[in-house]
Structure formats: C-alpha cells, structure tokens
C-alpha positions as CSV (number, residue, x, y, z in Angstrom):
1,M,2.2,22.4,-23.6
2,T,4.9,24.5,-22.0
3,H,5.5,25.1,-18.3
4,P,3.8,28.4,-17.3
5,L,6.1,30.6,-15.3
6,D,3.5,32.4,-13.2
7,H,3.3,30.5,-9.9
8,Q,1.0,33.1,-8.4
9,T,-2.1,32.2,-10.3
10,T,-2.8,29.3,-7.9
11,R,-3.2,29.4,-4.1
12,L,-2.5,25.8,-3.1
13,N,-0.5,26.7,0.0
14,W,2.3,24.3,-0.7
15,D,5.0,24.4,1.9
16,F,7.9,22.6,0.2
17,D,11.1,21.8,2.1
18,N,13.0,19.4,-0.1
19,S,15.6,17.4,1.8
20,Y,16.0,14.3,-0.4
21,C,17.5,16.3,-3.3
22,Q,20.2,17.6,-0.9
23,L,21.7,14.1,-1.0
24,P,24.4,13.4,-3.6
25,S,23.1,13.5,-7.2
26,F,23.8,9.7,-7.4
27,F,20.4,9.2,-5.8
28,F,18.3,11.0,-8.4
29,A,18.1,12.9,-11.7
30,R,16.7,16.4,-11.9
31,Q,13.7,16.0,-14.2
32,S,10.6,18.1,-14.8
33,P,7.3,16.5,-15.7
34,V,6.5,16.4,-19.4
35,P,3.5,18.7,-20.1
36,V,0.3,17.2,-21.3
37,R,-2.2,18.4,-23.9
38,D,-5.4,19.0,-22.0
39,P,-5.3,18.4,-18.2
40,K,-8.7,17.9,-16.5
41,L,-9.3,17.2,-12.8
42,V,-11.5,14.1,-12.5
43,L,-10.9,13.1,-8.8
44,F,-9.8,15.2,-5.9
45,N,-9.3,14.1,-2.3
46,H,-10.7,17.0,-0.2
47,S,-10.2,15.2,3.2
48,L,-6.6,14.5,2.4
49,S,-5.9,18.0,1.2
50,E,-7.3,19.3,4.5
51,E,-4.9,17.0,6.5
52,L,-2.0,18.3,4.4
53,G,-3.1,21.9,5.1
54,L,-3.7,22.7,1.4
55,S,-6.3,25.2,0.5
56,F,-8.1,25.0,-2.8
57,S,-11.0,27.3,-2.0
58,Q,-9.8,30.2,-4.2
59,T,-8.5,28.0,-7.0
60,S,-10.3,26.8,-10.1
61,E,-10.2,23.1,-11.0
62,Q,-8.3,24.0,-14.2
63,L,-5.5,25.6,-12.2
64,V,-5.4,22.6,-9.9
65,A,-5.2,20.4,-12.9
66,L,-2.3,22.4,-14.3
67,E,-0.2,21.7,-11.2
68,L,-1.3,18.2,-10.6
69,S,-0.6,17.2,-14.2
70,G,2.9,18.7,-14.3
71,N,2.0,21.5,-16.7
72,Q,2.8,24.1,-14.0
73,I,5.6,23.6,-11.4
74,P,4.4,24.6,-7.9
75,L,6.4,27.3,-6.2
76,G,9.1,25.7,-4.1
77,A,9.1,22.3,-5.9
78,E,12.3,20.8,-7.1
79,P,11.2,18.0,-9.5
80,I,13.4,14.8,-9.5
81,A,13.2,11.2,-10.6
82,Q,14.6,8.9,-7.9
83,A,17.1,6.2,-8.7
84,Y,16.8,2.7,-7.2
85,A,17.2,-1.0,-8.0
86,G,15.2,-4.0,-7.0
87,H,14.8,-7.7,-7.1
88,Q,11.8,-8.3,-9.4
89,F,10.5,-11.8,-9.0
90,G,13.9,-12.7,-7.5
91,H,16.0,-11.1,-10.3
92,F,18.1,-8.1,-9.6
93,A,17.8,-5.1,-11.9
94,I,18.7,-1.4,-11.9
95,L,15.5,0.6,-12.1
96,G,14.4,4.1,-11.0
97,D,11.3,6.2,-11.5
98,G,10.4,5.5,-15.1
99,R,7.1,7.4,-15.1
100,A,7.0,9.3,-11.8
101,I,8.3,12.7,-10.8
102,L,8.8,13.7,-7.1
103,L,7.8,17.3,-7.0
104,G,9.2,17.7,-3.5
105,E,8.4,17.3,0.2
106,H,5.4,19.2,1.6
107,L,5.3,20.1,5.3
108,S,1.8,19.9,6.9
109,P,0.7,22.5,9.5
110,E,1.8,20.0,12.2
111,G,5.3,19.8,10.6
112,K,4.9,16.3,9.1
113,R,6.8,15.7,5.9
114,F,5.1,14.2,2.9
115,D,6.5,13.3,-0.6
116,V,4.3,14.7,-3.4
117,Q,4.8,12.6,-6.5
118,L,3.2,12.7,-9.9
119,K,2.7,9.2,-11.3
120,G,2.5,9.1,-15.1
121,A,4.3,12.4,-15.6
122,G,6.4,11.4,-18.6
123,Q,9.7,10.0,-19.5
124,T,12.7,10.2,-17.2
125,P,16.4,9.0,-17.6
126,F,15.1,5.8,-16.0
127,S,12.2,5.0,-18.3
128,R,14.0,2.0,-20.0
129,R,12.2,2.5,-23.3
130,G,8.8,3.1,-21.6
131,D,6.6,6.0,-22.5
132,G,6.5,7.4,-19.0
133,R,2.7,7.6,-19.0
134,A,-0.1,6.0,-17.2
135,A,-3.6,5.0,-18.3
136,L,-6.7,6.3,-16.5
137,A,-8.0,3.0,-15.1
138,P,-4.8,1.9,-13.2
139,M,-4.6,5.4,-11.7
140,L,-8.2,5.2,-10.5
141,R,-7.5,1.7,-9.2
142,E,-4.6,3.1,-7.1
143,Y,-6.8,5.9,-5.8
144,I,-9.6,3.4,-4.8
145,I,-7.4,0.8,-3.2
146,S,-5.0,3.2,-1.4
147,E,-7.9,5.2,0.1
148,A,-9.6,1.9,1.1
149,M,-6.5,0.8,2.8
150,H,-6.3,4.1,4.7
151,A,-9.9,3.7,5.8
152,L,-9.1,0.2,7.0
153,G,-6.3,1.6,9.2
154,I,-3.5,0.1,7.2
155,P,-0.3,2.2,6.6
156,T,-0.3,3.3,3.0
157,T,0.6,5.9,0.5
158,R,-2.4,8.2,-0.3
159,S,-4.0,9.5,-3.4
160,L,-4.6,13.3,-3.7
161,A,-5.9,13.5,-7.2
162,V,-6.3,12.0,-10.6
163,V,-6.0,14.3,-13.7
164,T,-6.7,13.1,-17.2
165,T,-4.2,14.3,-19.8
166,G,-6.2,14.6,-23.0
167,Q,-3.7,12.2,-24.6
168,P,-4.0,8.5,-25.3
169,V,-1.5,5.9,-24.0
170,Y,-0.9,2.7,-25.9
171,R,-0.9,-0.7,-24.3
172,E,-2.7,-3.5,-26.0
173,T,-5.1,-0.8,-27.2
174,S,-5.4,3.0,-27.1
175,L,-6.4,4.1,-23.6
176,P,-7.1,7.5,-22.0
177,G,-4.1,8.9,-20.2
178,A,-3.9,10.2,-16.6
179,V,-1.6,11.4,-13.8
180,L,-2.0,10.4,-10.2
181,T,-0.8,12.6,-7.4
182,R,0.6,10.2,-4.7
183,I,1.3,11.3,-1.2
184,A,3.8,9.3,0.8
185,A,5.9,9.4,4.0
186,S,8.7,9.0,1.5
187,H,9.5,6.9,-1.6
188,I,12.7,5.4,-0.2
189,R,12.6,1.7,-0.8
190,V,14.6,-1.5,0.0
191,G,15.6,-1.2,-3.6
192,T,17.1,2.3,-2.9
193,F,19.6,0.6,-0.5
194,E,20.3,-2.2,-2.9
195,Y,21.1,0.4,-5.6
196,T,23.5,2.2,-3.3
197,N,25.2,-0.9,-2.0
198,A,25.8,-2.2,-5.6
199,Q,27.9,1.0,-6.1
200,G,30.3,-0.2,-3.5
201,D,30.8,3.2,-2.0
202,Q,30.3,3.1,1.8
203,N,30.1,6.9,2.1
204,L,27.0,6.9,-0.2
205,L,25.5,4.1,1.7
206,Q,26.1,5.8,5.0
207,A,24.7,9.1,3.7
208,L,21.5,7.4,2.6
209,A,21.1,5.4,5.9
210,D,21.8,8.5,8.0
211,Y,19.2,10.5,6.1
212,T,16.6,7.8,6.2
213,W,16.7,6.9,9.8
214,A,16.9,10.6,10.8
215,R,13.8,11.2,8.7
216,H,11.7,8.2,9.7
217,Y,13.1,6.8,12.9
218,P,14.9,9.6,14.7
219,D,14.9,7.7,18.0
220,C,17.6,5.5,16.6
221,A,20.0,8.4,17.2
222,N,20.0,7.4,20.9
223,A,20.7,3.7,20.2
224,Q,24.2,2.2,20.8
225,N,24.2,1.1,17.2
226,P,21.9,3.4,15.1
227,Y,22.2,1.2,12.0
228,L,21.1,-2.0,13.8
229,C,18.3,0.0,15.4
230,F,17.3,1.2,12.0
231,L,17.3,-2.4,10.6
232,E,15.3,-3.8,13.4
233,T,12.8,-1.0,13.3
234,V,12.2,-1.4,9.6
235,M,11.8,-5.2,10.2
236,D,9.2,-4.5,12.9
237,R,7.3,-2.0,10.7
238,Q,7.1,-4.5,7.9
239,A,6.1,-7.4,10.1
240,S,3.2,-5.2,11.4
241,L,2.3,-4.1,7.9
242,I,2.2,-7.6,6.3
243,A,0.2,-8.9,9.2
244,R,-2.4,-6.2,8.6
245,W,-2.6,-7.2,4.9
246,Q,-3.2,-10.8,5.9
247,L,-5.9,-9.8,8.4
248,V,-8.1,-8.2,5.6
249,G,-7.2,-10.6,2.8
250,F,-5.2,-8.0,0.8
251,I,-2.8,-9.4,-1.8
252,H,-0.2,-7.0,-3.1
253,G,0.7,-8.9,-6.3
254,V,4.2,-7.5,-6.9
255,M,6.2,-7.6,-3.6
256,N,9.5,-6.8,-5.3
257,T,12.1,-5.1,-3.2
258,D,11.5,-1.9,-5.1
259,N,7.9,-2.0,-3.9
260,M,8.8,-2.3,-0.2
261,S,8.8,1.1,1.6
262,I,11.4,1.8,4.3
263,A,8.7,4.0,5.9
264,G,6.5,0.9,6.4
265,E,3.7,2.0,4.1
266,T,1.9,-0.1,1.4
267,I,3.2,1.3,-1.9
268,D,2.6,0.7,-5.6
269,Y,-0.9,-0.6,-6.2
270,G,-0.5,-2.4,-9.5
271,P,-2.0,-5.9,-9.8
272,C,-3.3,-5.9,-6.2
273,A,-6.7,-7.1,-5.0
274,F,-8.7,-8.3,-2.0
275,M,-9.4,-12.0,-1.6
276,D,-13.0,-13.2,-1.8
277,T,-13.0,-17.0,-1.4
278,Y,-10.3,-17.9,1.2
279,H,-7.4,-19.9,-0.1
280,A,-3.7,-19.5,0.9
281,D,-2.6,-20.0,-2.7
282,T,-4.7,-17.1,-4.1
283,V,-2.9,-15.1,-6.8
284,F,-4.4,-12.3,-8.8
285,S,-1.5,-10.9,-10.7
286,S,-1.4,-12.0,-14.4
287,I,2.4,-11.9,-14.3
288,D,2.9,-14.1,-11.2
289,Q,2.8,-17.4,-12.9
290,Q,4.5,-19.4,-10.1
291,G,2.6,-17.9,-7.2
292,R,5.6,-16.3,-5.7
293,Y,3.5,-13.5,-4.2
294,A,0.4,-15.5,-3.3
295,Y,-1.5,-14.6,-0.2
296,G,0.1,-17.3,1.9
297,N,3.6,-16.4,0.7
298,Q,3.5,-12.7,1.6
299,P,5.1,-13.1,5.0
300,L,7.9,-15.3,3.6
301,M,8.5,-12.9,0.7
302,A,8.6,-10.0,3.1
303,Q,11.4,-11.8,5.0
304,W,13.2,-12.5,1.7
305,N,13.0,-8.8,0.8
306,L,14.3,-7.8,4.2
307,A,17.2,-10.2,3.9
308,R,18.2,-8.2,0.8
309,F,17.9,-5.0,2.9
310,T,20.0,-6.5,5.5
311,E,22.7,-7.4,3.0
312,A,22.8,-3.9,1.8
313,L,23.2,-2.5,5.3
314,L,26.0,-5.0,6.4
315,P,28.9,-2.6,5.9
316,L,27.3,-0.2,8.4
317,L,26.3,-2.7,11.1
318,N,29.8,-3.5,12.2
319,P,33.3,-2.9,10.8
320,D,34.0,-6.5,11.5
321,E,32.4,-8.6,8.7
322,T,31.8,-11.6,10.8
323,E,30.1,-9.6,13.5
324,A,28.0,-7.7,10.9
325,L,26.8,-11.0,9.4
326,A,25.9,-12.3,12.9
327,L,23.9,-9.2,13.6
328,G,22.2,-9.3,10.2
329,R,21.3,-13.0,10.4
330,A,19.8,-12.6,13.9
331,A,17.6,-9.7,12.7
332,V,16.3,-11.7,9.7
333,H,15.9,-14.9,11.7
334,H,13.6,-13.1,14.2
335,F,11.3,-11.7,11.5
336,P,8.8,-14.6,11.5
337,E,8.5,-14.3,15.3
338,R,7.7,-10.5,14.9
339,F,5.1,-11.2,12.1
340,Q,3.5,-14.1,14.1
341,R,3.1,-11.8,17.1
342,Y,1.3,-9.1,15.1
343,W,-0.8,-11.6,13.1
344,L,-1.9,-13.6,16.2
345,S,-2.8,-10.4,18.0
346,G,-4.9,-9.2,15.0
347,M,-6.6,-12.6,14.6
348,R,-7.5,-12.7,18.3
349,A,-9.2,-9.3,17.8
350,K,-11.1,-10.6,14.8
351,L,-12.5,-13.4,17.0
352,G,-13.3,-11.1,20.0
353,L,-10.5,-12.5,22.2
354,F,-9.1,-10.0,24.7
355,T,-6.9,-12.5,26.6
356,E,-4.2,-14.9,25.4
357,E,-4.2,-18.7,25.6
358,P,-1.6,-21.1,24.1
359,S,-4.4,-22.9,22.1
360,D,-5.5,-19.7,20.3
361,K,-3.3,-20.3,17.2
362,A,-4.8,-23.7,16.7
363,L,-8.3,-22.3,17.1
364,I,-7.6,-19.7,14.4
365,E,-5.9,-22.2,12.0
366,T,-8.8,-24.6,12.4
367,L,-11.2,-21.9,11.2
368,L,-9.0,-21.0,8.3
369,S,-8.6,-24.6,7.2
370,W,-12.3,-25.1,7.3
371,M,-12.8,-21.9,5.3
372,Q,-10.3,-23.1,2.7
373,N,-11.8,-26.6,2.5
374,T,-15.3,-25.3,2.1
375,A,-14.5,-22.3,-0.2
376,Q,-15.9,-19.6,2.2
377,D,-15.6,-15.9,1.7
378,F,-12.9,-14.5,3.9
379,T,-14.4,-11.1,4.8
380,H,-18.0,-12.3,5.0
381,T,-17.2,-15.2,7.3
382,F,-15.4,-13.2,9.9
383,R,-18.0,-10.4,9.8
384,S,-20.8,-13.0,10.1
385,L,-19.3,-14.5,13.3
386,G,-20.4,-11.4,15.2
387,S,-23.8,-11.2,13.5
388,E,-27.1,-12.0,15.2
389,S,-28.1,-13.8,11.9
390,L,-25.1,-16.3,12.2
391,A,-27.5,-19.2,12.7
392,N,-29.1,-18.4,9.4
393,Q,-25.9,-18.6,7.4
394,P,-25.7,-21.7,5.3
395,F,-22.3,-22.6,6.6
396,F,-23.6,-22.7,10.2
397,Q,-25.2,-26.1,9.4
398,D,-21.8,-27.6,8.5
399,A,-20.7,-30.1,11.2
400,A,-17.1,-29.1,11.2
401,F,-18.0,-25.4,11.6
402,T,-20.4,-26.2,14.5
403,D,-17.6,-28.1,16.2
404,W,-15.3,-25.1,15.8
405,H,-18.0,-22.7,16.9
406,S,-18.5,-24.7,20.1
407,A,-14.8,-24.5,20.9
408,W,-14.8,-20.8,20.1
409,Q,-17.7,-20.1,22.4
410,A,-16.0,-22.1,25.2
411,R,-12.9,-20.0,24.7
412,L,-14.9,-16.7,24.9
413,S,-16.5,-17.9,28.2
414,R,-13.0,-18.0,29.8
415,Q,-12.5,-14.2,29.5
416,P,-14.2,-11.5,31.6
417,Q,-15.6,-9.4,28.8
418,T,-19.4,-9.2,28.1
419,P,-20.9,-10.4,24.8
420,E,-21.5,-6.7,24.0
421,E,-17.8,-5.9,24.5
422,V,-16.8,-8.9,22.4
423,L,-19.1,-7.9,19.6
424,A,-17.9,-4.4,19.5
425,H,-14.3,-5.6,19.5
426,M,-15.0,-7.9,16.6
427,N,-16.8,-5.3,14.5
428,A,-13.9,-2.9,15.0
429,H,-11.6,-5.4,13.4
430,N,-13.7,-7.2,10.8
431,P,-14.6,-4.9,8.0
432,A,-18.1,-5.1,6.6
433,I,-17.0,-3.6,3.3
434,I,-13.8,-4.1,1.3
435,P,-13.2,-3.0,-2.3
436,R,-14.7,-6.1,-3.8
437,N,-13.0,-6.9,-7.2
438,Y,-16.2,-6.9,-9.1
439,H,-17.3,-3.5,-7.8
440,V,-13.9,-2.1,-8.5
441,E,-13.9,-3.4,-12.1
442,E,-17.4,-2.1,-12.7
443,A,-16.4,1.4,-11.5
444,L,-13.2,1.4,-13.5
445,R,-15.0,0.3,-16.7
446,S,-17.7,3.0,-16.4
447,A,-15.1,5.7,-15.7
448,S,-12.6,4.8,-18.4
449,E,-14.9,3.5,-21.1
450,E,-18.1,5.5,-20.6
451,N,-16.7,8.6,-18.9
452,D,-19.2,8.0,-16.1
453,L,-17.9,8.4,-12.5
454,T,-21.2,7.6,-10.7
455,R,-20.2,4.1,-9.7
456,L,-16.7,5.2,-8.7
457,H,-18.0,7.9,-6.4
458,Q,-20.6,5.4,-4.9
459,L,-17.8,2.9,-4.2
460,L,-15.5,5.5,-2.7
461,A,-18.4,6.6,-0.4
462,A,-19.0,3.0,0.7
463,L,-15.3,2.5,1.5
464,K,-15.0,5.5,3.8
465,Q,-16.3,3.7,6.8
466,P,-15.6,0.0,6.2
467,Y,-16.3,-1.2,9.8
468,T,-19.8,0.3,9.9
469,E,-22.8,-1.4,8.4
470,R,-24.9,1.2,6.6
471,P,-28.1,0.2,4.9
472,E,-27.5,2.4,1.8
473,F,-24.3,0.4,1.1
474,K,-25.6,-3.1,1.8
475,A,-24.8,-4.2,-1.8
476,Y,-21.1,-3.6,-1.2
477,Q,-21.1,-6.0,1.8
478,M,-22.1,-9.0,-0.3
479,P,-19.7,-11.6,-1.7
480,P,-19.4,-11.6,-5.5
481,P,-21.7,-13.7,-7.7
482,P,-20.2,-17.0,-8.9
483,S,-17.9,-16.7,-11.9
484,P,-16.4,-19.4,-14.1
485,E,-13.2,-17.4,-14.6
486,A,-10.5,-16.7,-12.0
487,Y,-10.1,-12.9,-11.4
488,R,-6.9,-11.5,-12.8
489,T,-5.2,-8.1,-12.4
490,F,-2.6,-6.3,-14.5
491,C,0.2,-3.9,-13.7
492,G,-0.9,-1.2,-16.1
493,T,2.6,-0.5,-17.6
C-alpha cells in the first residue's frame, strides 16, 4: 500500500499542465491519495478516454487501477485537495475536499483543459472527521447519471472509471469501497469564491477571479468591466443549465453553493434522480426535509446561490460600494428572465414549436398543470405526444387533455413546418430513455451486493442514445410499476 515510484510502467498518455496549484496555497492543500489494499478496475469509459486523448492499448487493467485508485501517482500530476466553503441548506460552512484529490489538469489533443479528480481517495486536511472514502454504489450512481446527462446533451462532469479498493467502508453497514475518476472543466465552485471572500483579502479574491475568468471565459478580457462580464456570464450559464435540468425532469437534490460549478456544469451526483410522475414539489433527497431543493424550486435556489456568488464578487465589481451593489443587484434581478428564456425555448422545442407566440407559455403551463393533476409520467407524456399511438394512450381519453391537444394542434397549424419536421424536432428534444430510478437501483444492487455488472452494462448501453427508440431497449422506456413507497436517495457520505 505504498506509492510505486516507477511511472514508466504505464502508458496512459497523460499531459498534465497544472495551473490551479500555481495560485496561492490558501486555495488548496498538497495531499496525495491514500493507497488502497487491492485496487481493481470495474468500469472504464473508453469513449471518454478517446476524447481526452488517453491511450490504454498497451496498459493492463491492473496498472490502470493503480493510477485511478491513487496507489500510483501519474507522471506530471501534482495532487491537491481544494479548499472552499458553501451554504449547505442555507447555512454557511467552511468545507473543502474531504474525500477527493485533484491529480491535476490534463490537456486533450485539442488543447482543452480538464480536471482529473479521484473521489473517495482518502482523508485530507478538510475531511472533518470523515473517513475520506466512498462506497461502490454511490460511485456507480455518479457514473451512470453523469454519463446519462452527457448523452442527453446537458453540461456535466464526466466519469472516466470506477475502481474498487478491496477495503470496506462503514456507513450504516459495511459496504465495498471504491474510487471514482471524475473529469471536469474545473472544480471551482460558488463556494470557492465564498471561502475567499470570507478571508477579507481582496488580493486573493482578485487572483481567484482573474484565474477563473481567464480559464473559462477569456472573452471577458475584452469587456469594459471583466468582473461584471464574468458575473453575468456565469449567471447565463447557470440559467441555461437549470433550464435543461427542468426540461428532462432532473432533480439535483443538494443544490448547495459548494455544488454549483463556475464552469456551468452539473457537479456532485449525490441524492439526485429523474422525476417519473410529474409534480413540482417532487423531492428525492432523504435529507431535504423541507423541500428546499424540490424540482419546482431549482430555478429559485439557483438564483439564491448566484446571489451569494454576487456578494463574494462585490469588491471587484466597482471600487464604489454603492455602485457595486447596484451592478450586483441588477445581475441577480435579471436571472429569472434569463432562465425563463431558456426554459421557454426548450419547452417550445419539446412541443414541436419553431415559432414564438405570446400564448405559448400558457399552453405549456396548462399541459404541466394537467400532468400534475392527473399524476402523469413526465418523460413518457412528452415522448408520447409525437407518437403515432398517442390516441391509444389512456390519458388521450381525458377531456381536459383533449381540449389542450386541440389548442396545441391549432398552434402547430400556424407555423410553416411540416408534420414530419415537427415530429423530428420533438423527438430530438424529448428523450425516450432516462435513467429510471428503479432501473438504476436494480443495477446498483446487483453490482454492489451480488458482484454482477450485467444490469449495469445493459443500462449504460440503453442510456447512450436517449433520443432514439431501439427495440432492444424498449423496457427502459416504460414508466415504473406502481409503488406504495416514495422513492428516496441518499448522499453516500
């Protein structure tokens, strides 16, 4: 369980260029992963490795497992644990990577920069009495959901691999341990800026802001006020991201400020899930007792988080405090308008609308209200609207639905596109397959309790082309069977 020194035994083609650890040491702690007993590769994302320009063709699985468990440090890596804070369910706390190690930043052949992080890699100075480890099932869940989000076209961190450790972790019971390799545009969060602003050192705040906008939004260099440009660009990215969540029924579960990426990616897949029966108050997280992060609250909570980001940036927006507050308030005030624009555009696409009419929002909201009142499945309803078998759906006999359907058909008739064009547009924006919770749970149970990955690989194969109906994956398109119990998810820590 020591770190081997021979980096030449693997040929993974890493091209590390580590810029974050050139910032002041205030932002991180140098920390190597804690070696594990018996690392074994159980999942590897070959398509992602190709995108990253990594070659594993001449490398054994065992050698890959050594690097992606933390037992062997890749050549060029500079392992660190990042420091940050966050509002967790509205309460401010100093946090940091308690069980994750950033190996470094890999450059793809196209010159794109990606963080390579090991999640579950052992204790760090920020572990706060935690064991620094992760159980297998939550790491497999992150792999499944993050790759499903990517296939759906939603900005997200990615999962390169899952390695089992050969060691148990202890939660309510003893569970098999694992390490996930997470790939991200970066791991800079709203909470990173909160952490820095709490220090009260404007030089540190400016160093972080300059680094972040140069890395993610370099066009802000040409703006009259780069920091205002940075703020508004982050606002816009988040408005677009949350709208995309809403359009597929994704519920994050823990939208704390430390889980909001400045790069505009979905990050930290803990108690997340996709909604089956539509209801705006849907909550899956076992720890969200008040529904703070319910489906319908996600846009509001995003705005709340971005208000905290704005507060952290105020010293940089303008040297005059009054003017800085005015700029910040204006940016936060316009977030709902940004979100509404993205959401309405996406909903129009789901209904096959190419043109815009003022009554479109009412048309959409009428459908959603009907879905909630009659407990319809969100994904299945939207996909069925473009199906030839729509008339055979039980809900087609409902009087309120047929009234809505007539209004929708009249709306479609007022645009020039053909029915074939409308159907293609709808099918490109209404997934046939999402990671249904009961399929996810079955796959995780088989993998973690029975050491059988068959269901997991079948599910991953089904999720690769979510907008295409394929006969071999028809079972994955169906809504779940009735259940007397509400579905609940857990954070895994």
